[in-house]
Each structure stands twice: as structure tokens, then as C-alpha cells.
All heavy atoms as an XYZ file, in Angstrom:
944
protein
N      12.867     94.073     63.066
C      13.737     94.785     62.246
C      13.143     94.880     60.806
O      12.914     93.802     60.194
C      15.127     94.188     62.223
C      15.928     94.411     63.465
S      17.029     95.746     63.289
C      18.176     95.231     64.474
N      13.000     96.040     60.284
C      12.672     96.225     58.864
C      13.880     96.264     58.095
O      14.946     96.682     58.584
C      11.854     97.495     58.768
O      10.710     97.499     59.541
N      13.810     95.982     56.806
C      14.982     95.980     55.928
C      14.866     97.080     54.930
O      13.890     97.136     54.122
C      15.166     94.682     55.235
C      16.520     94.545     54.612
C      17.616     94.538     55.639
C      18.984     94.419     54.884
N      20.109     94.807     55.672
N      15.876     97.952     54.970
C      15.957     99.094     54.033
C      17.370     98.989     53.370
O      18.239     98.282     53.917
C      15.702    100.430     54.640
C      14.404    100.621     55.280
N      13.307    101.121     54.437
C      13.896    100.343     56.445
C      12.223    101.168     55.247
N      12.588    100.632     56.461
N      17.612     99.714     52.395
C      18.901     99.572     51.584
C      20.029    100.072     52.413
O      21.148     99.507     52.472
C      18.801    100.297     50.317
C      19.990     99.999     49.394
C      19.687    100.445     48.004
C      20.855    100.052     47.060
N      20.608    100.467     45.693
N      19.870    101.239     53.193
C      20.967    101.958     53.834
C      20.872    101.909     55.305
O      21.672    102.565     56.023
C      21.178    103.284     53.246
C      21.487    103.308     51.809
N      22.670    102.815     51.288
C      20.739    103.519     50.696
C      22.647    102.838     49.925
N      21.479    103.248     49.598
N      19.769    101.346     55.879
C      19.651    101.392     57.354
C      18.708    100.259     57.746
O      17.934     99.670     56.985
C      19.136    102.651     57.916
C      17.846    103.218     57.297
C      16.634    102.678     57.777
C      17.797    104.135     56.282
C      15.401    103.185     57.209
C      16.611    104.636     55.765
C      15.419    104.117     56.236
N      18.764     99.922     59.057
C      17.855     98.976     59.652
C      17.036     99.695     60.754
O      17.531    100.631     61.321
C      18.705     97.857     60.357
C      19.394     96.927     59.320
C      20.210     95.937     60.002
O      20.459     95.848     61.193
O      20.615     94.977     59.217
N      15.798     99.303     60.893
C      14.888     99.927     61.833
C      14.579     98.975     62.950
O      14.375     97.827     62.776
C      13.561    100.331     61.066
C      12.630    101.019     62.066
C      13.823    101.249     59.891
N      14.635     99.651     64.103
C      14.355     98.822     65.407
C      13.397     99.700     66.196
O      13.443    100.926     66.231
C      15.643     98.536     66.085
C      15.533     97.733     67.307
C      16.907     97.612     68.061
O      17.756     98.341     67.782
N      16.982     96.536     68.728
N      12.469     99.088     66.967
C      11.593     99.793     67.801
C      12.042     99.578     69.223
O      12.426     98.467     69.632
C      10.093     99.207     67.693
C       9.558     99.647     66.389
C       8.820    100.973     66.603
N       8.147    101.377     65.390
C       7.772    102.596     65.236
N       7.884    103.502     66.192
N       7.237    103.021     64.148
N      12.029    100.672     69.974
C      12.225    100.603     71.439
C      11.125    101.279     72.117
O      11.103    102.502     72.336
C      13.619    101.259     71.777
N      10.054    100.518     72.334
C       8.871    101.173     72.829
C       8.186    101.988     71.759
O       7.993    101.489     70.740
N       7.993    103.263     72.119
C       7.420    104.190     71.145
C       8.473    104.933     70.261
O       8.126    105.890     69.617
C       6.402    105.086     71.775
C       7.131    106.099     72.843
O       8.238    105.668     73.291
O       6.493    107.025     73.216
N       9.745    104.450     70.422
C      10.746    105.244     69.713
C      11.201    104.336     68.576
O      11.431    103.116     68.645
C      12.006    105.423     70.657
C      13.090    106.114     69.860
C      11.643    106.304     71.865
N      11.328    104.937     67.365
C      11.799    104.258     66.156
C      13.340    104.587     66.051
O      13.766    105.783     66.054
C      11.044    104.848     64.940
S      11.499    104.071     63.403
N      14.115    103.592     65.944
C      15.594    103.785     65.886
C      16.097    103.294     64.494
O      15.855    102.109     64.138
C      16.366    102.996     67.064
C      17.853    103.288     66.922
C      15.819    103.384     68.422
N      16.669    104.200     63.788
C      17.241    103.893     62.462
C      18.751    103.735     62.678
O      19.459    104.658     63.047
C      16.946    105.118     61.529
C      17.747    105.009     60.235
C      15.468    105.197     61.205
N      19.289    102.595     62.357
C      20.669    102.224     62.426
C      21.293    102.290     61.038
O      21.015    101.484     60.219
C      20.928    100.818     62.944
C      20.378    100.598     64.412
N      21.024    101.056     65.551
C      19.212    100.116     64.814
C      20.293    100.722     66.572
N      19.183    100.191     66.165
N      22.074    103.370     60.812
C      22.713    103.541     59.443
C      23.700    102.408     59.331
O      24.456    102.011     60.237
C      23.367    104.869     59.361
C      22.503    106.079     59.505
C      23.393    107.355     59.510
C      21.415    106.124     58.488
N      23.743    101.760     58.044
C      24.683    100.593     57.908
C      25.856    100.878     57.019
O      26.689    100.058     56.963
C      23.881     99.381     57.437
C      23.074     99.634     56.120
C      23.016     98.849     58.524
C      22.321     98.514     55.643
N      25.802    101.975     56.291
C      26.964    102.264     55.342
C      27.995    102.982     56.096
O      27.804    104.078     56.744
C      26.476    103.167     54.231
C      25.456    102.561     53.343
O      25.753    101.500     52.721
O      24.326    103.021     53.253
N      29.209    102.424     56.050
C      30.340    103.093     56.822
C      30.754    104.417     56.274
O      31.170    105.317     56.931
C      31.507    102.150     56.831
C      31.074    101.069     55.798
C      29.740    101.155     55.559
N      30.559    104.573     54.886
C      30.960    105.813     54.259
C      29.717    106.408     53.499
O      29.248    105.874     52.543
C      32.068    105.537     53.251
C      33.338    105.116     53.982
C      34.602    105.017     53.102
C      35.675    104.599     53.992
N      36.949    104.408     53.269
N      29.312    107.572     53.922
C      28.175    108.245     53.359
C      28.705    109.411     52.567
O      28.495    110.581     52.934
C      27.180    108.682     54.447
C      26.499    107.522     55.188
C      25.674    108.107     56.376
C      25.685    106.717     54.240
N      29.438    109.254     51.487
C      29.940    110.240     50.669
C      29.310    110.278     49.287
O      29.037    111.308     48.720
C      31.450    110.028     50.388
C      32.328    110.576     51.471
C      33.107    109.735     52.227
C      32.307    111.948     51.807
C      33.876    110.231     53.276
C      33.126    112.449     52.884
C      33.854    111.588     53.556
N      29.082    109.090     48.731
C      28.507    108.978     47.388
C      27.154    109.710     47.270
O      26.278    109.390     48.045
C      28.419    107.494     47.028
C      27.989    107.305     45.587
O      28.841    107.353     44.693
O      26.809    107.066     45.400
N      27.042    110.508     46.294
C      25.705    111.232     46.067
C      24.535    110.281     45.921
O      23.544    110.559     46.526
C      25.849    112.148     44.839
O      26.984    113.012     44.979
C      24.563    112.981     44.671
N      24.741    109.149     45.193
C      23.630    108.245     45.009
C      23.197    107.636     46.330
O      22.069    107.518     46.699
C      24.041    107.099     44.020
C      23.017    106.035     43.832
C      21.689    106.631     43.214
C      23.587    104.998     42.874
N      24.192    107.157     47.165
C      23.890    106.634     48.386
C      23.219    107.654     49.319
O      22.163    107.270     49.920
C      25.134    106.070     49.099
C      25.724    104.875     48.385
C      24.910    105.745     50.598
C      27.051    104.295     48.864
N      23.656    108.801     49.387
C      23.057    109.777     50.233
C      21.583    110.122     49.797
O      20.684    110.280     50.539
C      23.900    111.103     50.338
C      23.114    112.220     51.047
C      25.236    110.854     50.981
N      21.369    110.180     48.479
C      20.102    110.428     47.932
C      19.164    109.295     48.216
O      17.997    109.468     48.657
C      20.154    110.680     46.398
O      20.918    111.742     46.126
C      18.801    110.890     45.793
N      19.632    108.080     48.063
C      18.801    106.870     48.397
C      18.454    106.801     49.922
O      17.386    106.465     50.260
C      19.562    105.573     48.055
C      19.600    105.354     46.542
C      20.452    104.145     46.115
O      21.211    103.586     46.973
O      20.388    103.710     44.918
N      19.508    107.206     50.722
C      19.258    107.168     52.127
C      18.191    108.173     52.517
O      17.271    107.973     53.283
C      20.593    107.579     52.905
C      20.406    107.869     54.355
C      19.987    106.633     55.149
C      21.805    108.415     54.901
N      18.261    109.355     51.898
C      17.222    110.397     52.132
C      15.798    109.936     51.732
O      14.872    110.075     52.464
C      17.582    111.655     51.419
C      16.545    112.759     51.560
C      16.913    114.094     50.953
O      17.900    114.744     51.383
N      16.193    114.471     49.848
N      15.753    109.393     50.520
C      14.474    108.868     50.048
C      13.936    107.773     50.977
O      12.711    107.771     51.291
C      14.660    108.248     48.603
C      14.933    109.393     47.583
O      14.762    110.574     47.892
O      15.286    109.067     46.492
N      14.772    106.828     51.393
C      14.314    105.782     52.273
C      13.853    106.291     53.624
O      12.870    105.877     54.129
C      15.507    104.763     52.501
C      15.479    103.592     51.709
O      14.641    103.510     50.802
O      16.400    102.649     51.901
N      14.654    107.299     54.054
C      14.223    107.965     55.454
C      12.884    108.616     55.310
O      12.075    108.543     56.190
C      15.338    108.916     55.889
C      15.350    109.334     57.277
C      15.316    108.164     58.298
C      16.720    110.186     57.562
N      12.682    109.328     54.208
C      11.467    110.090     54.014
C      10.281    109.036     53.853
O       9.253    109.215     54.401
C      11.487    110.985     52.799
C      12.511    112.071     52.976
S      12.344    113.051     54.545
C      11.290    114.263     53.956
N      10.560    107.919     53.169
C       9.521    106.982     52.962
C       9.159    106.263     54.342
O       8.024    106.010     54.574
C      10.094    105.818     52.016
C       9.115    104.785     51.682
C       9.712    103.731     50.724
O      10.169    104.149     49.567
O       9.885    102.558     51.120
N      10.214    106.031     55.101
C       9.923    105.461     56.476
C       9.079    106.417     57.311
O       8.155    106.006     57.989
C      11.250    105.257     57.181
C      11.090    104.857     58.662
C      10.701    103.384     58.816
C      12.481    105.042     59.399
N       9.345    107.707     57.310
C       8.635    108.683     58.063
C       7.209    108.758     57.560
O       6.253    108.767     58.393
C       9.269    110.085     57.961
C      10.598    110.017     58.766
C       8.409    111.134     58.591
C      11.593    111.237     58.557
N       7.023    108.769     56.229
C       5.652    108.736     55.683
C       4.867    107.522     56.084
O       3.671    107.592     56.470
C       5.724    108.866     54.164
C       5.985    110.143     53.598
O       5.699    111.276     54.326
O       6.501    110.291     52.436
N       5.513    106.363     55.987
C       4.845    105.115     56.276
C       4.524    104.893     57.821
O       3.455    104.482     58.082
C       5.667    103.880     55.747
N       5.473    105.200     58.647
C       5.403    104.829     60.030
C       4.976    106.058     60.932
O       4.503    105.873     62.001
C       6.667    104.211     60.595
C       6.998    102.949     59.901
C       7.874    102.079     60.705
O       8.037    102.252     61.932
O       8.469    101.121     60.106
N       5.212    107.259     60.434
C       4.817    108.528     61.117
C       5.275    108.424     62.635
O       4.448    108.591     63.506
C       3.375    108.830     61.007
C       2.955    109.069     59.555
C       1.579    109.574     59.409
O       0.840    109.689     60.259
N       1.216    109.847     58.111
N       6.562    108.252     62.826
C       7.009    108.086     64.257
C       7.000    109.400     64.864
O       7.362    110.426     64.329
C       8.445    107.522     64.082
C       8.881    108.070     62.693
C       7.699    108.056     61.877
N       6.605    109.464     66.215
C       6.593    110.685     66.917
C       8.015    110.876     67.508
O       8.401    112.009     67.900
C       5.607    110.699     67.923
O       5.781    109.567     68.967
N       8.761    109.770     67.666
C      10.122    109.860     68.205
C      11.023    109.014     67.365
O      10.855    107.835     67.123
C      10.116    109.277     69.621
C       9.269    110.062     70.569
C       9.140    109.370     71.956
C       8.112    110.018     72.797
N       7.898    109.283     74.030
N      12.018    109.674     66.677
C      12.955    108.943     65.828
C      14.395    109.231     66.226
O      14.796    110.420     66.554
C      12.757    109.518     64.437
C      13.672    108.898     63.340
C      13.310    107.440     63.136
C      13.444    109.660     61.982
N      15.222    108.150     66.311
C      16.563    108.339     66.586
C      17.382    107.827     65.365
O      17.086    106.692     64.886
C      17.090    107.433     67.828
C      18.499    107.427     67.973
C      16.374    108.002     69.079
N      18.356    108.582     64.803
C      19.263    108.068     63.750
C      20.545    107.703     64.406
O      21.226    108.705     64.978
C      19.380    109.098     62.676
C      20.274    108.582     61.611
C      17.999    109.427     62.049
N      20.994    106.492     64.340
C      22.213    106.030     64.950
C      23.338    105.993     63.928
O      23.273    105.175     62.943
C      21.922    104.655     65.618
C      23.225    104.078     66.222
O      24.089    104.842     66.538
N      23.162    102.785     66.445
N      24.408    106.672     64.183
C      25.593    106.786     63.185
C      26.721    105.814     63.649
O      27.739    105.920     63.116
C      26.126    108.119     63.259
C      25.362    109.166     62.409
C      24.108    109.629     62.827
C      25.887    109.651     61.235
C      23.547    110.602     62.018
C      25.236    110.546     60.390
C      23.993    111.070     60.787
N      26.462    104.908     64.566
C      27.571    104.056     65.084
C      28.390    103.273     64.032
O      29.531    103.190     64.291
C      26.950    103.031     66.026
N      27.793    102.944     62.919
C      28.568    102.171     61.914
C      29.213    103.168     60.919
O      29.855    102.662     59.996
C      27.549    101.242     61.154
O      27.112    100.270     61.988
N      28.897    104.481     60.955
C      29.437    105.439     60.007
C      30.781    105.946     60.416
O      30.960    106.442     61.504
C      28.430    106.609     59.846
C      28.948    107.575     58.743
C      27.020    106.118     59.474
N      31.774    105.790     59.504
C      33.142    106.207     59.836
C      33.347    107.630     59.137
O      34.143    108.505     59.590
C      34.217    105.315     59.389
O      34.011    104.992     58.011
C      34.050    104.018     60.237
N      32.775    107.825     57.979
C      32.969    109.028     57.106
C      31.611    109.482     56.536
O      30.808    108.643     56.164
C      33.959    108.820     56.018
C      35.326    108.534     56.451
N      35.724    107.190     56.716
C      36.375    109.195     56.703
C      36.923    107.196     57.119
N      37.399    108.466     57.139
N      31.392    110.777     56.564
C      30.042    111.252     56.267
C      30.188    112.621     55.546
O      30.878    113.523     55.985
C      29.269    111.356     57.501
S      27.613    112.033     57.423
N      29.523    112.775     54.337
C      29.529    114.111     53.743
C      28.518    115.039     54.386
O      27.625    114.614     55.073
C      29.229    113.901     52.219
O      27.848    113.750     52.070
N      28.704    116.295     54.120
C      27.779    117.223     54.680
C      26.351    117.155     53.931
O      25.368    117.679     54.423
C      28.240    118.774     54.514
O      28.591    118.988     53.151
C      29.470    118.971     55.394
N      26.297    116.465     52.870
C      24.989    116.254     52.241
C      24.031    115.482     53.098
O      22.817    115.641     53.022
C      25.142    115.502     50.921
N      24.605    114.679     54.033
C      23.742    113.984     54.929
C      23.023    114.938     55.860
O      21.801    114.635     56.250
C      24.612    112.916     55.718
C      23.743    112.261     56.819
C      25.233    111.881     54.830
N      23.627    116.022     56.162
C      23.002    117.044     56.999
C      21.666    117.502     56.324
O      20.671    117.679     57.010
C      23.889    118.310     57.320
C      25.054    117.820     58.138
C      23.124    119.360     57.997
C      26.197    118.860     58.204
N      21.732    117.706     55.049
C      20.489    118.149     54.362
C      19.391    117.099     54.445
O      18.183    117.415     54.709
C      20.774    118.482     52.873
C      19.553    118.975     52.127
O      18.965    119.999     52.622
N      19.237    118.420     50.981
N      19.752    115.839     54.352
C      18.811    114.709     54.438
C      18.164    114.785     55.888
O      16.876    114.589     55.991
C      19.454    113.409     54.243
O      20.036    113.353     52.911
N      19.076    114.994     56.856
C      18.504    115.007     58.224
C      17.632    116.287     58.559
O      16.599    116.108     59.303
C      19.650    115.035     59.251
C      20.502    113.649     59.259
C      21.772    113.838     60.096
C      19.622    112.533     59.727
N      18.026    117.355     57.934
C      17.179    118.557     58.031
C      15.786    118.329     57.454
O      14.779    118.715     57.956
C      17.844    119.762     57.365
C      19.052    120.340     58.164
C      19.751    121.340     57.323
C      18.596    120.877     59.503
N      15.761    117.665     56.223
C      14.444    117.379     55.609
C      13.610    116.420     56.457
O      12.458    116.598     56.611
C      14.698    116.776     54.230
C      15.229    117.829     53.261
C      15.128    117.356     51.828
N      13.802    117.177     51.407
C      13.337    116.241     50.571
N      14.220    115.339     50.061
N      12.116    116.062     50.287
N      14.320    115.429     57.049
C      13.608    114.460     57.935
C      13.059    115.232     59.138
O      11.981    114.906     59.494
C      14.543    113.308     58.308
N      13.896    116.044     59.699
C      13.476    116.763     60.899
C      12.283    117.670     60.578
O      11.284    117.695     61.332
C      14.624    117.605     61.472
C      14.241    118.358     62.791
C      15.385    119.140     63.366
C      14.799    119.920     64.546
N      15.738    120.429     65.354
N      12.297    118.368     59.516
C      11.182    119.239     59.170
C       9.907    118.383     58.925
O       8.852    118.831     59.397
C      11.530    119.967     57.836
C      10.510    120.929     57.414
C      10.973    121.637     56.106
C       9.845    122.630     55.655
N      10.223    123.325     54.401
N      10.050    117.331     58.256
C       8.847    116.450     58.076
C       8.277    115.919     59.428
O       7.084    115.879     59.574
C       9.122    115.304     57.151
C       7.963    114.392     56.723
C       8.358    113.534     55.637
C       7.200    113.140     54.796
N       6.825    113.954     53.707
N       9.250    115.567     60.267
C       8.751    114.931     61.649
C       8.065    116.078     62.427
O       7.057    115.929     63.045
C       9.906    114.418     62.440
C      10.449    113.062     61.948
C      11.771    112.763     62.615
C       9.378    112.023     62.380
N       8.663    117.340     62.385
C       8.071    118.410     63.044
C       6.665    118.723     62.566
O       5.814    119.059     63.326
C       8.973    119.690     62.927
C      10.224    119.692     63.806
C      11.122    120.880     63.435
C       9.857    119.742     65.289
N       6.451    118.551     61.303
C       5.059    118.802     60.748
C       4.088    117.798     61.246
O       2.897    117.985     61.153
C       5.142    118.779     59.184
O       5.219    117.473     58.673
N       4.631    116.695     61.775
C       3.753    115.567     62.317
C       3.888    115.572     63.837
O       3.412    114.560     64.540
C       4.236    114.223     61.791
C       4.204    114.079     60.331
S       4.983    112.506     59.937
C       4.834    112.488     58.164
N       4.414    116.704     64.466
C       4.620    116.755     65.922
C       5.546    115.683     66.394
O       5.487    115.162     67.517
C       3.273    116.662     66.665
C       2.418    117.922     66.449
O       3.001    119.011     66.337
O       1.212    117.722     66.413
N       6.519    115.329     65.478
C       7.543    114.342     65.909
C       8.842    114.980     66.215
O       9.032    116.146     66.004
N       9.778    114.152     66.808
C      11.082    114.716     67.172
C      12.140    113.741     66.686
O      11.985    112.527     66.638
C      11.157    114.720     68.738
O      10.076    115.462     69.266
C      12.446    115.398     69.216
N      13.268    114.352     66.333
C      14.519    113.633     65.815
C      15.694    113.841     66.784
O      15.918    115.015     67.149
C      14.864    114.120     64.414
C      16.093    113.579     63.787
C      15.972    112.132     63.466
C      16.450    114.377     62.484
N      16.316    112.816     67.122
C      17.552    112.823     67.797
C      18.678    112.028     67.014
O      18.246    111.075     66.372
C      17.376    112.247     69.230
C      16.441    113.106     70.084
C      16.322    112.624     71.517
C      15.290    113.433     72.327
N      15.401    114.825     72.370
N      19.878    112.338     67.209
C      20.937    111.671     66.624
C      21.826    111.021     67.671
O      21.878    111.490     68.769
C      21.788    112.628     65.780
C      21.064    113.480     64.766
C      21.969    114.469     64.030
C      20.291    112.660     63.769
N      22.481    109.897     67.272
C      23.320    109.234     68.261
C      24.473    108.487     67.525
O      24.449    108.255     66.342
C      22.554    108.186     69.080
O      22.187    107.113     68.283
N      25.500    108.117     68.387
C      26.575    107.176     67.909
C      27.502    107.778     66.942
O      28.172    107.031     66.225
N      27.702    109.122     66.949
C      28.606    109.671     65.866
C      30.058    109.536     66.444
O      30.301    109.688     67.594
C      28.310    111.191     65.815
C      27.060    111.500     65.063
S      26.899    113.318     64.841
C      25.505    113.387     63.816
N      30.937    109.314     65.479
C      32.376    109.252     65.791
C      32.730    110.690     66.193
O      32.017    111.657     65.859
C      33.188    108.899     64.611
O      33.085    109.804     63.515
N      33.867    110.803     66.880
C      34.265    112.126     67.349
C      34.492    113.119     66.147
O      34.114    114.278     66.178
C      35.573    112.054     68.295
O      36.575    111.471     67.494
N      35.014    112.642     65.013
C      35.312    113.510     63.880
C      33.919    113.947     63.250
O      33.859    115.145     62.819
C      36.188    112.806     62.796
O      35.503    111.640     62.351
N      32.944    113.094     63.196
C      31.718    113.477     62.551
C      30.935    114.485     63.495
O      30.504    115.553     63.119
C      30.786    112.299     62.204
C      31.411    111.486     61.088
C      29.380    112.738     61.861
C      30.747    110.161     60.838
N      30.994    114.196     64.835
C      30.361    115.070     65.742
C      31.071    116.383     65.829
O      30.364    117.446     65.931
C      30.340    114.400     67.138
C      29.532    115.287     68.135
C      28.952    114.453     69.234
N      28.168    115.295     70.077
C      27.579    114.858     71.190
N      27.824    113.659     71.607
N      26.792    115.669     71.862
N      32.382    116.472     65.624
C      33.075    117.700     65.606
C      32.667    118.557     64.497
O      32.574    119.787     64.634
C      34.578    117.466     65.508
C      35.421    118.727     65.727
C      35.181    119.483     67.053
O      34.941    118.759     68.119
O      35.276    120.668     67.002
N      32.412    118.001     63.371
C      31.865    118.733     62.154
C      30.486    119.337     62.466
O      30.335    120.569     62.119
C      31.739    117.774     60.912
N      29.667    118.594     63.211
C      28.328    119.192     63.579
C      28.499    120.312     64.562
O      27.752    121.287     64.442
C      27.428    118.036     64.105
C      26.800    117.243     63.123
C      27.473    116.441     62.223
C      25.339    117.298     62.961
C      26.857    115.649     61.229
C      24.729    116.573     61.888
C      25.520    115.738     61.059
O      24.885    115.057     60.123
N      29.433    120.160     65.431
C      29.783    121.225     66.458
C      30.296    122.499     65.717
O      29.903    123.664     65.996
C      30.784    120.840     67.504
C      30.213    119.913     68.515
C      31.252    119.407     69.517
C      30.677    118.439     70.513
N      31.672    117.956     71.401
N      31.234    122.313     64.759
C      31.794    123.439     64.019
C      30.715    124.188     63.225
O      30.820    125.362     63.079
C      32.851    122.904     63.080
C      34.223    122.569     63.869
S      35.470    121.886     62.856
C      35.840    123.263     61.705
N      29.773    123.508     62.791
C      28.601    124.098     61.952
C      27.499    124.547     63.027
O      26.499    125.052     62.475
C      28.047    123.064     61.061
C      28.979    122.683     59.902
C      28.409    121.440     59.062
C      29.192    123.886     58.999
N      27.749    124.459     64.290
C      26.820    124.950     65.252
C      25.478    124.267     65.172
O      24.424    124.823     65.392
C      26.664    126.509     65.213
C      26.028    127.017     66.483
O      26.285    126.397     67.597
N      25.228    128.074     66.380
N      25.525    122.900     64.922
C      24.366    122.129     64.765
C      24.110    121.255     66.017
O      22.970    120.790     66.232
C      24.427    121.178     63.546
C      24.461    121.940     62.216
C      24.724    120.960     61.047
C      23.180    122.652     61.953
N      25.099    120.967     66.748
C      25.141    120.109     67.887
C      24.479    120.923     69.128
O      25.167    121.853     69.544
C      26.566    119.568     68.258
C      26.537    118.559     69.330
O      25.409    118.242     69.884
O      27.642    118.076     69.700
N      23.345    120.506     69.504
C      22.702    121.142     70.681
C      21.863    122.272     70.241
O      21.119    122.799     71.115
N      21.809    122.653     68.979
C      20.984    123.687     68.506
C      19.839    123.140     67.639
O      18.728    122.898     67.914
C      21.728    124.756     67.792
O      22.494    124.188     66.774
C      22.628    125.559     68.728
N      20.316    122.742     66.389
C      19.461    122.098     65.382
C      19.156    120.607     65.681
O      18.076    120.175     65.572
C      20.030    122.358     63.983
C      19.120    121.654     62.939
C      20.077    123.813     63.635
N      20.287    119.964     66.069
C      20.195    118.514     66.459
C      20.578    118.275     67.858
O      21.566    118.863     68.307
C      21.025    117.671     65.403
C      20.629    117.814     64.049
C      21.445    118.469     63.139
C      19.472    117.184     63.528
C      21.079    118.484     61.776
C      19.156    117.264     62.231
C      19.944    118.010     61.304
N      19.941    117.401     68.490
C      20.398    116.981     69.771
C      21.121    115.520     69.576
O      20.457    114.630     69.062
C      19.308    116.785     70.722
C      18.588    118.105     71.036
N      19.152    119.037     71.848
C      17.466    118.766     70.523
C      18.472    120.145     71.966
N      17.414    119.988     71.101
N      22.368    115.476     69.931
C      23.211    114.329     69.602
C      23.624    113.638     70.940
O      24.062    114.324     71.759
C      24.463    114.770     68.743
C      24.017    115.512     67.546
C      25.312    113.653     68.393
C      25.133    116.155     66.752
N      23.508    112.349     70.917
C      23.819    111.547     72.098
C      24.871    110.483     71.772
O      25.066    110.129     70.612
C      22.552    110.887     72.565
C      21.516    111.840     73.001
C      20.608    112.384     72.018
C      21.366    112.310     74.348
C      19.697    113.447     72.462
C      20.453    113.342     74.662
C      19.592    113.754     73.738
O      18.719    114.753     74.057
N      25.650    110.132     72.844
C      26.671    109.046     72.577
C      26.074    107.733     72.073
O      26.689    107.142     71.196
C      27.468    108.902     73.865
C      28.270    110.145     74.182
O      28.594    110.915     73.357
O      28.554    110.256     75.440
N      24.980    107.319     72.663
C      24.416    106.013     72.292
C      22.979    106.126     72.049
O      22.349    107.031     72.604
C      24.684    105.000     73.423
C      26.099    104.798     73.745
C      26.247    103.836     74.979
C      25.703    104.482     76.297
N      25.942    103.924     77.486
N      22.414    105.201     71.191
C      20.928    105.265     71.033
C      20.195    105.118     72.352
O      19.193    105.823     72.502
C      20.674    104.049     70.187
C      21.949    103.777     69.454
C      23.032    104.166     70.427
N      20.665    104.383     73.258
C      19.937    104.252     74.599
C      19.917    105.624     75.298
O      18.922    105.866     76.033
C      20.612    103.194     75.456
O      21.995    103.517     75.642
N      20.950    106.423     75.131
C      20.950    107.775     75.765
C      19.859    108.661     75.110
O      19.200    109.424     75.791
C      22.300    108.478     75.534
C      23.438    107.773     76.369
O      23.141    106.962     77.299
O      24.636    107.933     75.967
N      19.754    108.545     73.808
C      18.733    109.321     73.101
C      17.335    108.887     73.516
O      16.421    109.706     73.760
C      18.869    109.221     71.575
N      17.194    107.565     73.641
C      15.840    107.044     74.041
C      15.489    107.496     75.500
O      14.320    107.915     75.764
C      15.857    105.545     73.935
C      15.946    105.036     72.466
C      14.600    104.864     74.684
C      16.333    103.586     72.277
N      16.502    107.468     76.363
C      16.290    107.975     77.722
C      15.948    109.407     77.722
O      15.028    109.865     78.486
C      17.514    107.724     78.620
C      17.604    106.437     79.265
C      16.516    106.083     80.134
O      16.078    106.890     81.018
O      15.838    105.039     79.924
N      16.523    110.203     76.836
C      16.252    111.645     76.744
C      14.778    111.871     76.415
O      14.107    112.870     76.845
C      17.139    112.400     75.761
N      14.212    111.062     75.540
C      12.821    111.135     75.138
C      11.888    110.970     76.492
O      10.944    111.657     76.570
C      12.402    110.141     74.097
C      12.696    110.448     72.710
C      13.535    109.664     71.940
C      12.197    111.682     72.124
C      13.763    109.991     70.609
C      12.422    112.021     70.788
C      13.195    111.173     70.025
N      12.299    110.089     77.274
C      11.439    109.791     78.462
C      11.441    110.974     79.451
O      10.472    111.134     80.144
C      12.070    108.596     79.204
C      11.878    107.315     78.469
C      12.521    106.194     79.203
C      12.481    104.920     78.484
N      13.121    103.754     79.096
N      12.474    111.796     79.407
C      12.505    113.009     80.388
C      11.948    114.281     79.671
O      12.026    115.323     80.337
C      13.922    113.207     80.816
O      14.766    113.541     79.753
N      11.404    114.188     78.568
C      10.729    115.302     77.855
C       9.317    115.532     78.301
O       8.665    114.632     78.611
C      10.948    115.223     76.356
C      12.319    115.403     75.828
C      12.469    115.224     74.346
O      11.457    114.913     73.672
O      13.520    115.470     73.882
């Protein structure tokens, strides 16, 4: 496990799993730091498969979506893929209402489900 300010990183074979640790991702400073940390991780490790796990997150601003879009764009430029997991029903509902669930982002109930999905691609 690597230590970052707003998440922990775990490896599952060739999949890099980012476990978000802040329960509330509303504060602009926290979201900016999270985005910077995530981009730094992608630059340093260049993962081809990345899962962002929201299991510890109870509330989340839409600014996080921008961070995830930037991360996805950077990963795509490296032939990488991003999947999301562990969202509460209210957060996932927001992604569905914005038509992001299943289109822009592939969201799974658990990180293990996202990891399995990588195996079948």
C-alpha cells in the first residue's frame, strides 16, 4: 500500500486500485489535492488498469467528476482504462442522472467486480 493524502493504493495483479479515504469530498481544496494526487499517481505508475473505489465516500461534489474525467483522459492517452466502484446509491444516482454511468464511466458495486470486468475485456 502506498500512502497518499486522500487515498490508498493497492495492487491486484496488473490492476491499480485507488481507495478514496475522505468520507466527504466537497471542499475545493480536498478535491484539488485529490485530483493532483491522482494525476501524480498516473504519471508515476502509468497503470493500464485503474479502479477508483468510493466505498468510504458518503458525500461527493460534482467537482470530483472533473477530476475523474481528467484522470480518464490521461489514462486513455497511455492506452489505460478507468473503472469506478463502491459508490453509495445516492452518489451513483447522481452519475446516472448525468448520464455518466455506463457511458463515460463503468461503475461496479465492489472493486473485485471491476477487477473481474478487466479480465473479461
